DRENRO-842628 format. One record per residue (C-alpha): residue in three letters; z, x, y; chain; residue number from 1. Coordinates in Angstrom, 1 decimal, padded with zeros to 4 digits. Layout:
N
R type     up   east  north mol seq
R  ala      Z      X      Y   A NUM
...
% end
This chain:
96
R type     up   east  north mol seq
R  met  024.4 -015.5 -054.4   A   1
R  ile  023.4 -012.9 -051.7   A   2
R  his  023.9 -014.3 -048.2   A   3
R  gln  022.1 -013.7 -045.0   A   4
R  leu  024.3 -011.3 -042.9   A   5
R  lys  023.7 -013.1 -039.7   A   6
R  thr  025.3 -016.3 -041.0   A   7
R  ile  028.2 -015.3 -043.2   A   8
R  thr  031.3 -013.4 -042.0   A   9
R  pro  032.6 -010.8 -044.5   A  10
R  phe  035.8 -011.8 -046.4   A  11
R  ile  038.1 -009.2 -047.8   A  12
R  asp  041.3 -009.5 -049.9   A  13
R  phe  043.6 -007.8 -052.3   A  14
R  gly  042.3 -010.0 -055.1   A  15
R  phe  042.6 -013.7 -055.7   A  16
R  gly  042.4 -014.5 -052.0   A  17
R  ile  045.6 -012.5 -051.1   A  18
R  thr  045.5 -011.2 -047.6   A  19
R  gln  049.0 -009.7 -047.1   A  20
R  leu  050.5 -007.1 -049.3   A  21
R  asn  053.9 -005.4 -049.6   A  22
R  thr  053.8 -002.0 -051.2   A  23
R  thr  055.5  001.4 -051.2   A  24
R  ala  054.2  004.7 -049.6   A  25
R  asn  051.7  006.7 -051.7   A  26
R  thr  051.0  003.7 -054.0   A  27
R  pro  047.3  003.0 -054.3   A  28
R  phe  046.0 -000.6 -054.0   A  29
R  thr  042.5 -002.2 -054.1   A  30
R  val  040.7 -004.0 -051.3   A  31
R  trp  037.7 -006.2 -052.4   A  32
R  leu  034.8 -007.4 -050.3   A  33
R  gln  034.2 -010.9 -051.7   A  34
R  thr  031.0 -011.7 -049.7   A  35
R  leu  027.8 -010.4 -051.3   A  36
R  tyr  025.1 -008.8 -049.3   A  37
R  asn  021.9 -006.9 -050.1   A  38
R  gln  023.2 -003.4 -050.5   A  39
R  asn  019.9 -001.8 -049.5   A  40
R  ala  019.7 -003.6 -046.2   A  41
R  tyr  023.3 -003.2 -044.9   A  42
R  thr  026.0 -000.6 -044.5   A  43
R  phe  029.7 -001.2 -045.2   A  44
R  thr  032.6  000.5 -043.3   A  45
R  leu  036.2 -000.1 -044.3   A  46
R  met  038.7  000.6 -041.6   A  47
R  ala  042.2  001.5 -042.7   A  48
R  thr  043.8  003.5 -039.8   A  49
R  asn  046.2  006.2 -041.2   A  50
R  gly  045.2  005.3 -044.7   A  51
R  gln  043.4  007.3 -047.3   A  52
R  val  040.3  005.4 -048.5   A  53
R  thr  038.3  006.0 -051.6   A  54
R  gln  035.1  003.9 -051.9   A  55
R  ile  034.4  002.8 -055.4   A  56
R  ser  031.5  000.7 -054.4   A  57
R  asn  030.4 -001.3 -051.3   A  58
R  tyr  032.7 -004.1 -052.7   A  59
R  glu  035.7 -002.1 -054.0   A  60
R  tyr  037.9  000.3 -052.1   A  61
R  ile  041.2  002.1 -053.1   A  62
R  val  043.6  002.6 -050.2   A  63
R  val  046.8  004.6 -050.0   A  64
R  tyr  049.2  004.8 -047.1   A  65
R  pro  051.4  007.9 -047.1   A  66
R  glu  053.9  006.7 -044.5   A  67
R  pro  055.9  003.5 -044.2   A  68
R  gly  054.8  001.0 -041.6   A  69
R  thr  052.7 -002.1 -041.0   A  70
R  tyr  049.0 -001.6 -041.1   A  71
R  gln  045.8 -003.7 -040.7   A  72
R  ile  042.6 -003.3 -042.7   A  73
R  asn  039.1 -004.8 -042.0   A  74
R  ile  035.5 -004.1 -042.9   A  75
R  thr  032.4 -004.0 -040.8   A  76
R  val  029.0 -004.9 -042.3   A  77
R  asp  026.0 -003.7 -040.3   A  78
R  ser  022.3 -004.3 -040.8   A  79
R  ala  020.3 -001.1 -041.3   A  80
R  asn  018.7 -001.5 -037.9   A  81
R  lys  022.2 -002.1 -036.3   A  82
R  arg  021.0 -005.3 -034.7   A  83
R  ile  023.6 -007.4 -036.6   A  84
R  ser  027.3 -006.4 -037.0   A  85
R  leu  030.0 -008.5 -038.4   A  86
R  asp  033.7 -007.9 -038.7   A  87
R  ser  035.7 -009.3 -041.6   A  88
R  asn  039.0 -011.1 -041.6   A  89
R  ile  042.1 -008.8 -041.2   A  90
R  leu  044.4 -007.8 -044.1   A  91
R  thr  048.0 -006.9 -043.4   A  92
R  val  049.8 -004.2 -045.4   A  93
R  ile  053.5 -003.6 -045.2   A  94
R  val  054.5 -000.2 -046.6   A  95
R  thr  058.1  000.7 -047.3   A  96
% end
């Protein structure tokens, strides 16, 4: 079901509701947007500071961190007219 943006906060995970991930440097992993929105009416921006992001679709992203550390990832969903903007939950990635 496609939800109204103004009422549903975006939810992202690593799959199966997992919101924390331990991985190694230069190992790709997938981030999924689980909340469905009308793709023609909204824009999607995944924020993964210091990470390399490849967008597969508005609902699937591949992320790689080249350096060890602890990182946070979130996504912002904006309406086309920028009147509505929602931030998702935050994912934690621990890279060794």
